[in-house]
N, C-alpha and C positions, 0 to 999 in steps of 0.2 A: 130258763134253766136250757132248751132249743140253743138261744147262741154261745152262750159256754159251751156243751158240746164241740156245736161247731164252729167254735175261736181253738177248742186244744184238739180235733179233728186238721184245723189249718195250719196251726204248728204242726203237730205233728209231720203235717207233708215238708214245710216249708222248711223245720230243721234239715230233714235231709233228701237235698234236691235230686242227689247221684244215686245214692242207694235207692230208691222209689222207684226209678229210670230203669236199674239191673233190673230192679223184681221183673215190672212189667216186660224188660225182655225176657229174664227166665220163665216165665209164665206162658207169657207167646211160645218158648220154646218147648215147651213140656206140651201144650195141646196142641202145639203142630208134629212133633213127632209123635206124641200115642195115637194121634187120627193116621199118623203112617201105621205105626205099629200092626193097628187096628186094621187097617188095608192089606196088609200084608199076613198074619193072622186069618183074613176072610180068606187069602186067593190061595192058605195055604204054602208060602214062605218061611222055612220056620228060622232063618238065618238077614232076615232081611228082617223080620219080627223079634229077636232077639237083639238085632244089634240095634235098631233103633227104639229098644226098648232102655237097653244102656245106655243112651246116650241122655234119652230122656233124664235115666237116673241122676246123674250127670249135670242136667242141667235144675232141679232135684235140691240138687249140695249149693249150688251158686245162689238161687232162691233162697235158700236158711240161713247163710251166710250173711245173703243183703238182708232178711230178715231180724238177723241181729244182730248187724249193723247198722241200722234206724232203730232198735229199741233203744240201745244205747247211744248212739250221738239224740236219740230225745232226752238220757237220763242225764247227760251232758249236756244238753241245752236249759235244762231243769238246773246242774247244778251251778251254771255261772249264772244263769238268769239271777238265780238270790244269791252270790257272792255279788251284783255287780247291783243291787241291793240292798246289803248290808253295809257294803264296803265302799262304795262310792268305784267310779273306772279308775282301775291299775296298764300298766301297763305289762304288767307280772300277766294278769290273768289270761292273755291274749297271744304272749310269748306260748305261755306252755304248753296249748295247744295249737299251734299252728304248723307243725309238721304234717298235717294231712288236711286235705281238701276237704273232707267230709266235714272233722274239728271244727274245720276253720268255720263255713258254711251253719255251723248249730251256735258257734262265739258271734258270728255273725249278726244271730235270730233273737239270741239271748241279748244281744247289747241294740239292736231295733228297737225291742220291744221296751229295754230300758232306756232310753233315751241319747244313746251310746254311738250312735251305728254307726257316723262317721269317723270319732276319735277312734277305732276302732277299724273301721275298715283303711288310716291311714299309718295305722300301725303294720298292719299285712303289708301293707304301700314297703312300706321304708324297707320293713323285714324283707323286698323283693318279690313277694311273691305275686304273681297276676292270676287272670281267669282260668287259664288254662293249663298252671300248675291242681293234675288231678289228685296226679300218681303220688304217694305219701314221699317222704325223704329218705328214711328208711330202703327203700323196696327202688327207688331211681341210683343209688348206691348201690345196694344187691339183691339184683329181684331174687335167689331162694333164701334171703330171710321173712318168705312168708311162711315158710311151714316152721319155725319155729315159737316154742314157748310161749316167747318173750316177749313178740308179733301179737301173735295170737291175745294177749293177755293184756297190754296195754290198746289194743283195739279196740276189743268188745267188754271188757270189764274198768271203765276209763274213773278214774278216783285219783287222791291220793293217798298210798301205803301209809299204813300205822299198822308201826314193828310191834309184836306183842310179846311180853316182857314175863315169863312164866316164872 
């Protein structure tokens, strides 16, 4: 029981290392800015207090998006691992999630768990992705796409879209 729980938590960390790093950074900044805001409040500097609190809230927003990304990457990891177990290795599985570093990390961990790690790495290497390709392809082409509903939907709601006929 404890070993299974520890393995699940380990998988949870390995699936999304970059969002976990960003989450840690955001939490550190929130704690630091909250301490600074408390010092400003104690000294009676209302402008410094308001400014520090506002900046801390922006870091809270960053932490929220990191948690949402971690959860969606874990769901994607489970989905990809299930496909690999059920259907075996296919390049199409990995090409579908190749445009984002976080998605590639989730797919690579699922591949390692099912014994296809080397083959998955080769697919991404053939596609031209290296360890330093961190930004999603869509944001490299146009950085303002982060504000579009399509980007947010594909980033935080992974999986195949099913058209419902009424």
